[in-house]
C-alpha positions, 0 to 999 in steps of 0.5 A, a space after each residue: 765310695 771308691 777308695 783313693 788317696 784322699 778317701 779319709 778327707 772325703 769322709 770328713 768334708 764330703 765329695 763337694 768339699 774335696 772337689 773344692 779343695 782340689 780346684 783351689 790354687 794356693 801360693 806358699 812363700 817361704 819354705 822354712 820350718 813354718 812354710 814347709 809344714 803348711 805346704 805339705 799339709 795343704 797337699 795332703 788335704 787334696 789341694 792340687 795347684 800350688 805356687 811355691 817360692 824360696 831362694 834358699 838351699 837346704 842346710 844341715 842345720 835345717 834338719 832339726 825342724 824343716 820337713 824337706 830337710 834330710 841327710 839326702 837333701 842337704 844342698 838341694 834347693 828347698 823348692 825342688 825338694 818340696 816339689 819332689 815331696 808333693 809329687 810323691 804325695 800326689 802325682 796329679 798336682 800342678 806346681 809352679 816353682 820360683 827359686 827366687 827371693 820374694 821382693 818388690 822386683 819379683 812380686 808382679 811375676 809371683 803374684 801375676 795369677 789369681 790365688 785362692 789363698 797366699 801363705 806368708 812364711 817369710 822372715 825378711 821384714 821388708 819382703 813380708 810387708 811388701 807381700 802383705 800390702 801387695 796381696 791386700 791391693 790385689 784382693 788376694 786372701 793372705 795369712 801371715 806367720 809371725 815369729 816362731 823362733 825362740 819359742 817352745 810352748 805349743 799351747 800358746 800358738 794363736 790365730 788373730 788379726 794383726 791388730 790384736 796380737 801381743 807378746 810377739 816381737 815380730 808382730 810388734 814390728 810388723 804392726 808398726 811397719 804396716 801402719 806406715 803403709 796405712 794398714 792397721 787391721 785386716 791381716 790374719 796372722 798366726 803367732 805365739 803369746 810366749 815370751 821371747 826366750 834368751 839364747 842358751 848358746 853364745 852364737 850359732 857359728 853360721 856366720 864364720 863357719 858355714 857348713 853349706 856345701 854350696 855356700 859360694 853359690 848362694 845369693 844370701 849365704 850364712 855370712 849375710 844373716 845378721 841374726 840366727 835364732 834358736 828354733 825346735 821343730 814343734 812350734 814352727 810345725 804347729 804354726 805351719 799346720 795352723 796356717 794350713 788349717 785356717 786356709 782349709 776351713 776358709 776355702 771350704 766355707 767360701 760360697 
């Protein structure tokens, strides 16, 4: 075997498996602590074609948990920082970048082509429900991240259908909102059974003392965030890696 950057993957999944991943097209929507890790894992697995979506810029407070967040990237659009990382990992990738907020208005444009998988790492409930519903209507396979904030135990991360989730506040709300849309099952999610932890500090301070260098140019600045939750790297990263792992297995198992 001729050595190449994905030789170790090929030893595990074979030449045919590697070729299948290489030919796959994946969209990752939301590039925070969950989405950024999922995206990099998929790229390092040999997938070449990506569509990435995020409206936000990297904040100093993202450094504790987001893979693209470095002292050198603070203030950069998340999609641009991730595109640069992916190109450095594999210069042969084909990547489409949307520096936009996913919404009902932007949905048709972002979901206009066929994807072999869509990863939902959105925090905004309205956008999340719309994305899930839109993917089901378009027969696009989707995996959705539930709440990774205020969790610290990596052993309690689970994968299941949305109808069987428990102990997750976000999943509870998503179930209720999806039910209003006539959707009760058929959505694979990553979630945690860990009980929600109470914040140990009174407030994050972002709403009144934002430190983002380009806060005046942001469409959704820190002042617009109703709630800022605590989060460490370990659980969001495991959410992202788990999502990527599920996607890889399902892409390899498809005939």
